[in-house]
C-alpha positions as CSV (number, residue, x, y, z in Angstrom):
1,X,177.1,47.8,89.1
2,X,180.6,48.2,90.1
3,X,182.3,45.7,88.2
4,X,180.1,47.5,85.8
5,X,182.1,50.6,86.4
6,X,185.3,48.8,85.3
7,X,183.9,47.5,82.0
8,X,182.3,50.2,80.5
9,X,185.2,52.4,80.2
10,X,187.0,48.9,78.8
11,X,184.5,48.5,76.7
12,X,184.7,52.4,75.2
13,X,188.9,51.9,74.9
14,X,188.1,48.7,72.5
15,X,185.7,50.2,70.3
16,X,188.0,53.5,70.2
17,X,190.9,50.7,69.5
18,X,188.8,48.6,66.8
19,X,186.7,51.2,64.9
20,X,188.8,54.3,63.0
21,X,185.7,56.6,63.0
22,X,185.8,59.7,64.8
23,X,182.3,60.1,65.9
24,X,181.9,56.7,66.4
25,X,185.3,56.7,69.4
26,X,184.2,60.3,70.3
27,X,180.5,60.1,71.4
28,X,181.3,55.8,72.6
29,X,183.6,57.6,75.4
30,X,180.9,60.5,76.1
31,X,177.6,57.9,76.4
32,X,180.2,55.2,78.3
33,X,181.2,58.5,80.6
34,X,177.6,59.0,80.9
35,X,176.5,55.3,82.1
36,X,179.3,55.0,84.5
37,X,178.0,58.2,86.0
38,X,174.3,57.3,86.6
39,X,175.9,53.9,88.0
40,X,177.7,55.9,90.3
41,X,174.9,57.8,91.5
42,X,173.0,55.0,92.4
43,X,175.8,53.6,93.7
44,X,175.7,56.5,96.2
45,X,172.2,56.3,97.1
46,X,172.8,52.9,98.1
47,X,175.6,54.0,100.4
48,X,173.4,56.8,102.0
49,X,170.9,53.9,102.7
50,X,173.6,52.1,105.0
51,X,174.8,49.7,102.5
52,X,178.1,48.2,101.6
53,X,178.9,46.4,98.6
54,X,182.0,43.9,97.7
55,X,182.5,41.2,95.3
56,X,183.6,37.7,96.1
57,X,187.4,37.4,97.3
58,X,187.8,41.2,98.3
59,X,188.9,42.3,94.8
60,X,186.5,45.0,94.6
61,X,184.6,47.1,97.7
62,X,182.6,50.5,98.1
63,X,181.4,52.1,101.3
64,X,180.4,55.8,101.3
65,X,184.1,57.2,101.1
66,X,184.6,54.6,97.9
67,X,180.9,56.2,96.8
68,X,181.8,60.2,97.1
69,X,185.4,59.2,95.0
70,X,183.5,57.9,92.7
71,X,181.1,60.1,91.8
72,X,183.3,63.1,91.6
73,X,185.5,61.1,89.0
74,X,182.6,60.1,87.2
75,X,180.9,63.3,86.7
76,X,183.9,64.9,86.5
77,X,185.2,62.7,83.3
78,X,181.7,63.2,81.7
79,X,182.3,66.8,81.6
80,X,185.4,66.6,80.2
81,X,184.7,63.8,77.7
82,X,182.3,66.5,76.1
83,X,184.5,69.4,76.5
84,X,187.0,67.3,74.3
85,X,184.8,67.0,71.6
86,X,185.0,70.4,70.5
87,X,188.8,71.4,72.0
88,X,190.5,68.3,70.4
89,X,188.6,68.2,67.5
90,X,190.1,72.2,66.8
91,X,193.6,70.5,67.7
92,X,192.9,68.2,64.6
93,X,191.4,70.6,62.2
94,X,194.4,73.4,63.3
95,X,196.7,70.2,62.7
96,X,198.4,70.4,65.7
97,X,197.8,66.5,65.8
98,X,196.7,64.2,63.4
99,X,194.1,61.6,62.7
100,X,196.1,59.1,64.2
101,X,196.8,61.0,67.3
102,X,193.5,62.4,67.8
103,X,192.1,58.7,68.1
104,X,195.1,57.8,70.3
105,X,193.7,60.1,73.0
106,X,190.1,59.1,72.7
107,X,191.8,55.1,73.7
108,X,193.7,56.1,76.3
109,X,191.2,58.5,78.2
110,X,189.5,55.4,78.7
111,X,192.3,53.8,80.1
112,X,193.0,56.9,81.9
113,X,189.2,56.7,83.7
114,X,189.4,53.0,84.2
115,X,192.2,53.5,86.1
116,X,191.5,56.2,88.7
117,X,188.0,54.6,89.2
118,X,189.7,51.3,90.1
119,X,191.4,53.0,93.2
120,X,188.8,53.9,95.4
121,X,187.1,50.5,94.0
122,X,189.7,48.3,95.1
123,X,190.0,46.6,98.4
124,X,193.2,44.9,98.2
125,X,195.9,47.6,98.7
126,X,197.8,46.0,96.0
127,X,195.4,46.3,93.7
128,X,194.9,50.0,94.4
129,X,198.5,50.8,94.5
130,X,198.4,48.9,90.6
131,X,195.9,51.2,89.6
132,X,197.8,54.5,90.8
133,X,200.7,52.8,89.1
134,X,198.8,52.5,85.7
135,X,197.4,55.8,85.8
136,X,200.9,57.2,85.9
137,X,201.7,54.8,83.0
138,X,198.1,55.9,80.6
139,X,198.4,59.7,81.5
140,X,202.3,59.8,81.1
141,X,201.6,59.0,77.4
142,X,198.7,61.2,77.5
143,X,200.7,64.6,78.6
144,X,203.1,63.7,75.8
145,X,200.5,63.5,73.1
146,X,201.7,66.0,70.7
147,X,205.1,64.8,70.7
148,X,207.0,68.3,71.2
149,X,210.5,68.3,73.2
150,X,209.1,70.2,76.0
151,X,205.9,67.6,75.9
152,X,208.2,64.8,76.0
153,X,210.0,65.7,78.5
154,X,207.5,66.4,80.7
155,X,206.1,63.1,79.9
156,X,209.8,61.7,80.7
157,X,209.9,63.9,84.5
158,X,206.2,62.9,85.4
159,X,207.1,58.9,84.9
160,X,210.5,58.8,86.4
161,X,209.8,60.9,90.0
162,X,206.0,59.4,90.4
163,X,207.4,55.8,89.5
164,X,210.3,56.7,92.6
165,X,207.7,58.2,94.6
166,X,205.2,55.2,93.9
167,X,208.0,52.5,94.4
168,X,208.0,53.5,98.2
169,X,204.6,53.4,98.3
170,X,204.8,49.7,97.5
171,X,207.5,49.0,100.2
172,X,205.6,51.0,102.5
173,X,202.6,48.7,101.5
174,X,204.7,45.5,102.2
175,X,205.5,46.4,105.6
176,X,202.0,47.2,106.4
177,X,201.4,43.2,104.7
178,X,204.3,42.7,107.3
179,X,202.8,44.4,110.2
180,X,199.3,42.4,109.5
181,X,201.2,39.1,109.4
182,X,203.1,39.4,112.8
183,X,199.2,40.8,114.0
184,X,197.8,37.8,112.9
185,X,200.6,35.3,115.2
186,X,202.5,34.7,112.7
187,X,200.2,33.3,110.1
188,X,199.3,35.1,106.4
189,X,199.3,38.5,106.8
190,X,196.5,41.0,105.3
191,X,196.4,43.4,102.1
192,X,192.4,43.9,102.2
193,X,191.6,47.1,103.9
194,X,188.9,45.5,105.9
195,X,191.1,43.0,107.0
196,X,193.8,45.5,108.1
197,X,191.4,47.8,109.6
198,X,190.0,45.0,112.2
199,X,193.2,44.1,113.0
200,X,194.8,47.5,113.3
201,X,194.9,47.8,116.9
202,X,197.6,44.9,117.3
203,X,199.5,45.8,114.4
204,X,203.0,46.9,115.7
205,X,203.4,50.9,116.2
206,X,207.1,51.2,114.8
207,X,206.3,49.2,111.7
208,X,203.8,50.9,111.2
209,X,205.1,54.6,111.6
210,X,207.5,53.8,109.0
211,X,205.3,51.9,106.7
212,X,203.1,55.1,107.2
213,X,205.9,57.7,106.0
214,X,206.8,55.6,103.2
215,X,202.9,55.7,102.1
216,X,202.6,59.7,102.3
217,X,205.8,60.3,100.7
218,X,205.5,57.9,97.9
219,X,201.7,58.9,97.4
220,X,202.1,61.9,98.3
221,X,204.4,62.6,95.0
222,X,201.6,61.6,92.9
223,X,199.0,63.8,94.7
224,X,201.3,66.9,94.1
225,X,202.3,67.7,98.1
226,X,205.3,69.7,98.2
227,X,208.6,69.1,98.4
228,X,207.8,65.9,95.9
229,X,205.6,67.9,93.9
230,X,208.2,68.3,90.6
231,X,206.2,67.2,87.6
232,X,203.5,68.8,88.3
233,X,203.8,71.9,86.5
234,X,205.5,70.6,83.7
235,X,202.9,67.9,83.4
236,X,199.8,70.3,83.8
237,X,201.3,72.8,81.2
238,X,202.1,70.4,78.3
239,X,199.3,68.0,78.5
240,X,196.6,68.7,76.4
241,X,193.8,70.9,78.1
242,X,191.1,68.4,79.4
243,X,193.9,65.7,80.6
244,X,195.6,69.0,82.3
245,X,192.0,69.2,83.7
246,X,192.1,65.5,84.7
247,X,195.3,65.2,86.6
248,X,194.3,68.4,88.6
249,X,190.9,67.4,89.3
250,X,190.7,63.7,89.5
251,X,194.3,62.1,89.8
252,X,195.5,64.1,92.9
253,X,192.3,63.2,94.8
254,X,193.2,59.7,93.9
255,X,196.5,59.5,95.3
256,X,195.6,61.4,98.3
257,X,193.0,58.7,98.5
258,X,195.4,56.3,99.0
259,X,197.1,58.2,101.6
260,X,193.8,58.6,103.8
261,X,193.1,54.8,103.5
262,X,196.4,54.2,105.1
263,X,195.7,56.9,107.6
264,X,192.7,55.0,108.9
265,X,194.7,52.6,109.8
266,X,197.4,54.2,111.3
267,X,195.7,56.2,113.7
268,X,193.5,53.2,114.7
269,X,197.0,51.5,115.5
270,X,199.5,54.7,116.6
271,X,196.9,57.4,117.5
272,X,195.9,60.5,115.6
273,X,198.8,63.0,117.1
274,X,201.5,61.3,114.1
275,X,199.4,60.9,111.3
276,X,198.3,64.7,112.1
277,X,201.8,65.8,112.0
278,X,202.5,64.0,109.1
279,X,199.6,66.1,107.1
280,X,200.7,69.4,109.0
281,X,204.2,69.1,107.7
282,X,203.1,68.2,103.9
283,X,200.0,70.3,104.4
284,X,202.0,73.8,105.2
285,X,204.6,72.9,102.8
286,X,202.6,72.7,99.9
287,X,200.8,75.7,100.8
288,X,203.8,77.7,101.4
289,X,205.7,76.1,98.0
290,X,202.3,76.6,96.3
291,X,202.1,80.4,97.2
292,X,205.7,81.9,96.6
293,X,205.9,80.5,92.5
294,X,202.2,82.2,91.8
295,X,204.0,85.3,92.5
296,X,206.1,85.3,89.7
297,X,204.3,82.3,87.2
298,X,202.9,84.0,84.2
299,X,201.8,81.6,81.8
300,X,198.2,80.3,82.8
301,X,198.2,76.8,83.0
302,X,201.5,76.5,85.2
303,X,199.9,79.2,87.4
304,X,196.8,76.6,87.6
305,X,199.5,73.8,88.5
306,X,201.0,75.7,91.2
307,X,197.3,76.5,92.4
308,X,196.8,72.7,92.4
309,X,199.5,72.0,94.8
310,X,198.3,74.9,97.6
311,X,194.6,73.4,97.0
312,X,196.1,69.8,98.0
313,X,198.2,71.0,100.8
314,X,194.7,72.8,101.7
315,X,193.3,69.7,101.9
316,X,195.9,68.2,103.6
317,X,195.5,70.5,106.5
318,X,192.3,70.3,107.0
319,X,192.2,66.2,107.5
320,X,195.4,66.4,109.8
321,X,193.5,69.1,112.0
322,X,190.5,66.4,111.9
323,X,187.2,66.4,113.7
324,X,184.0,66.6,112.5
325,X,185.0,70.4,110.9
326,X,188.5,69.1,109.3
327,X,187.5,65.9,107.4
328,X,184.8,67.2,106.8
329,X,186.0,70.5,105.2
330,X,188.8,68.4,103.2
331,X,185.8,66.4,101.7
332,X,184.0,68.8,100.3
333,X,187.3,70.7,99.1
334,X,188.2,67.8,97.3
335,X,184.7,68.1,95.5
336,X,184.8,72.0,95.3
337,X,188.3,72.0,93.8
338,X,187.4,68.8,91.2
339,X,184.7,71.6,89.5
340,X,186.8,74.7,89.9
341,X,190.4,73.7,88.7
342,X,189.0,71.7,85.6
343,X,186.6,75.0,84.8
344,X,189.9,77.1,84.8
345,X,191.3,74.6,82.8
346,X,188.3,74.5,80.3
347,X,188.3,78.5,80.2
348,X,192.5,78.7,79.5
349,X,191.8,75.8,76.5
350,X,189.0,78.4,74.9
351,X,192.0,81.3,75.2
352,X,194.1,79.8,73.7
353,X,192.1,79.0,70.4
354,X,191.4,82.6,70.4
355,X,194.6,84.0,71.6
356,X,197.1,81.2,70.6
357,X,198.7,82.0,74.1
358,X,197.8,81.1,77.3
359,X,200.9,83.9,78.8
360,X,198.8,86.1,81.1
361,X,200.2,88.7,79.9
362,X,199.7,88.5,76.1
363,X,195.7,87.5,76.0
364,X,194.2,90.6,78.3
365,X,190.7,91.9,77.6
366,X,189.3,88.5,78.0
367,X,185.8,89.7,79.1
368,X,185.3,92.2,76.2
369,X,186.6,89.9,73.9
370,X,185.0,87.1,75.0
371,X,181.8,87.9,77.3
372,X,181.0,84.4,78.3
373,X,184.5,82.6,78.6
374,X,185.9,86.1,80.6
375,X,182.7,85.8,83.0
376,X,183.0,82.1,83.7
377,X,186.6,82.3,84.0
378,X,186.6,85.1,86.6
379,X,183.9,83.2,88.6
380,X,186.3,80.4,88.5
381,X,189.6,82.6,89.8
382,X,187.5,84.2,92.5
383,X,186.0,80.4,93.6
384,X,190.2,79.2,93.7
385,X,191.2,82.2,95.6
386,X,188.7,81.1,98.4
387,X,186.7,84.2,97.9
388,X,182.8,83.9,99.0
389,X,180.5,83.2,98.6
390,X,181.9,80.2,96.7
391,X,182.1,76.7,97.9
392,X,186.1,76.9,98.6
393,X,185.2,79.5,101.0
394,X,183.1,77.7,102.8
395,X,185.7,74.4,102.9
396,X,188.9,76.5,103.8
397,X,186.2,78.8,106.7
398,X,186.1,75.5,108.2
399,X,189.3,74.1,108.3
400,X,190.2,77.3,109.8
401,X,187.5,76.6,112.8
402,X,188.9,73.3,113.2
403,X,192.5,74.9,113.6
404,X,191.0,77.8,115.9
405,X,189.0,75.2,118.0
406,X,192.7,72.6,118.1
407,X,194.9,75.7,119.4
408,X,196.8,75.4,116.0
409,X,197.7,78.9,116.0
410,X,200.8,79.2,114.1
411,X,199.7,76.7,111.6
412,X,196.3,79.0,111.0
413,X,198.7,82.4,110.7
414,X,200.9,80.5,108.2
415,X,198.2,79.6,106.3
416,X,196.2,82.7,106.4
417,X,200.0,84.5,105.2
418,X,200.6,82.4,102.1
419,X,196.9,82.3,101.4
420,X,197.0,86.2,101.1
421,X,199.8,85.8,98.6
422,X,197.6,83.3,96.5
423,X,195.1,85.3,96.4
424,X,197.3,88.4,95.2
425,X,199.2,85.9,92.7
426,X,196.1,84.7,91.2
427,X,194.5,88.4,91.0
428,X,197.4,89.9,89.3
429,X,197.5,87.3,86.9
430,X,194.4,86.3,86.1
431,X,192.8,89.9,86.8
432,X,194.7,91.7,83.7
433,X,193.6,88.7,82.0
434,X,190.2,89.3,82.1
435,X,189.9,92.4,82.7
436,X,193.4,94.2,81.2
437,X,193.3,96.1,77.7
438,X,192.5,94.1,74.9
439,X,194.8,92.4,72.3
440,X,194.3,91.2,69.2
441,X,193.2,88.0,69.2
442,X,195.8,85.8,66.5
443,X,194.4,84.7,63.5
444,X,194.0,81.6,62.6
445,X,197.5,79.6,62.0
446,X,199.1,82.6,63.4
447,X,201.1,83.3,67.3
448,X,200.7,86.3,68.6
449,X,203.2,88.8,67.9
450,X,205.7,88.6,71.2
451,X,204.5,84.8,71.7
452,X,207.1,82.3,70.4
453,X,206.9,80.3,67.1
454,X,204.1,77.9,67.3
455,X,205.6,74.4,66.9
456,X,205.2,73.4,63.2
457,X,202.1,71.7,62.2
458,X,201.7,68.0,62.2
459,X,200.7,67.6,58.3
460,X,197.3,65.6,58.1
461,X,197.9,61.8,56.0
462,X,196.3,61.6,52.5
463,X,192.7,59.7,53.2
464,X,192.8,60.2,57.0
465,X,189.3,60.1,58.7
466,X,188.8,64.0,59.3
467,X,185.1,65.1,59.3
468,X,183.6,67.6,57.0
469,X,182.8,69.9,59.6
470,X,184.2,73.4,59.8
471,X,186.9,74.4,62.0
472,X,185.7,75.2,65.7
473,X,187.2,79.0,66.0
474,X,188.4,79.4,69.2
475,X,186.8,76.2,69.8
476,X,183.4,77.8,70.5
477,X,181.2,74.5,71.0
478,X,177.9,75.3,72.7
479,X,178.2,71.5,74.5
480,X,181.4,72.8,76.2
481,X,179.8,76.4,76.5
482,X,176.8,74.6,78.9
483,X,179.5,72.6,80.8
484,X,181.1,75.4,81.8
485,X,178.7,77.3,83.0
486,X,177.1,74.3,85.0
487,X,180.2,74.2,86.4
488,X,180.3,77.8,87.4
489,X,176.7,77.2,88.9
490,X,177.7,74.2,91.1
491,X,181.4,76.5,92.4
492,X,178.2,78.9,93.3
493,X,175.5,76.6,94.6
494,X,178.0,74.8,97.1
495,X,178.8,78.1,98.6
496,X,175.2,79.0,99.3
497,X,173.7,75.5,99.9
498,X,174.9,72.2,100.2
499,X,171.8,69.2,99.0
500,X,170.8,67.0,101.4
501,X,171.8,63.3,100.3
502,X,175.5,65.1,99.0
503,X,175.3,66.5,102.8
504,X,174.7,63.1,103.9
505,X,177.2,61.6,101.6
506,X,180.1,64.0,102.8
507,X,179.4,63.3,106.6
508,X,179.1,59.5,106.2
509,X,182.6,59.5,104.2
510,X,184.0,61.6,107.1
511,X,182.8,59.3,109.4
512,X,184.9,56.8,107.5
513,X,187.7,58.6,107.9
514,X,187.4,59.3,111.5
515,X,186.1,56.2,112.8
């Protein structure tokens, strides 16, 4: 079953490569994501029963923490694949991409899901590094899908910065291997997480300290932690909207998962204070940096990108404070953010389809012009701002409870001040977009008068494989609308009630992190 999580997206990618039919590769992707979502839920059920699965040789491994991450990845990939049919279909029919790029999108989409699934399933830390590097290579091609100057520049910046960061993580991985060879009496070292964890108390503390610093800097670059976050706003704003949702909702969490696996080893070797201080440093830096930029940002997608930096900082702070409340809060926040942020990217995609812009001052009165999208979007923004009764309020409240219990009053005060800035920035920009005086939607193929000219449309080649379906005005599709409604309902539910199986899975995962 673990291996099938890798093979099914690979098979879907091969279908996209070999069969030149729009309907085939669209629905093959949705069916693939549906299948792996079902398998992920079965694996989570096995983890709840105390089961731990692994392949011979230790290449693939799953525990409760792995199962939690796999469930998050697969369910969000399913939601995004459904949304992609409407959104990317609209991009094709309106001439923003050609048929070749449309097919290319689905090929890379499935490979992207494959690489992200390999991250939590890899027991070997070198294999995990290769999977995270693989996500960079695949997603960079998706960021530059539109082949505009700005998107190519964003993809290039993304590759350069994340490759530099991931090189630090590789060096840190080598240092952990070196430390393990010393702990084994000069014999062969270990790269399996389970083996390293078993020998963690015998690892050289100075070596582990250096290795963990490199890991946090390296994987922190990919996770969007300040001050190594510079690639993230450009990549999120230039990527196709469904890919922006995956980058924010899944990819950042996969990179942070890499930090977590090493943090458990470092904690067993060095004690928790060193790990806590590293998480506090990067966490509070991310929250403060994001709060400042969110006050001046008017592009909705870039604003959501800075919001992702803030929420990754919250997750780092929660892991840093530790304890039952801190670890539980961090994992719950990962789940809430993986629902709320993609929901808002889906909403901005719908708004862009109607107004031909994502500038918050040019697309106003969304609730009156698009009642369902506006209502769902307002729910999403309130959730991201940490307002009750949504799930992020619960996870942030638990983090504050843990900070207070640990006597970390300075960190708590700085976070509350930055959180107030974030709340104001989100509500000022998106409040005007949703509740402001309505502006006239752009006619099909035209931009708003105050908006810069739209990029040249790429002509479709003669005989291109384009369905005869009518263009989806504003990408209003029933299936994507249902997906957004379900995600909004999930945000509300997680603020009022956490289902028993999910609660147990998060508790077991927190126990693994806490030792």
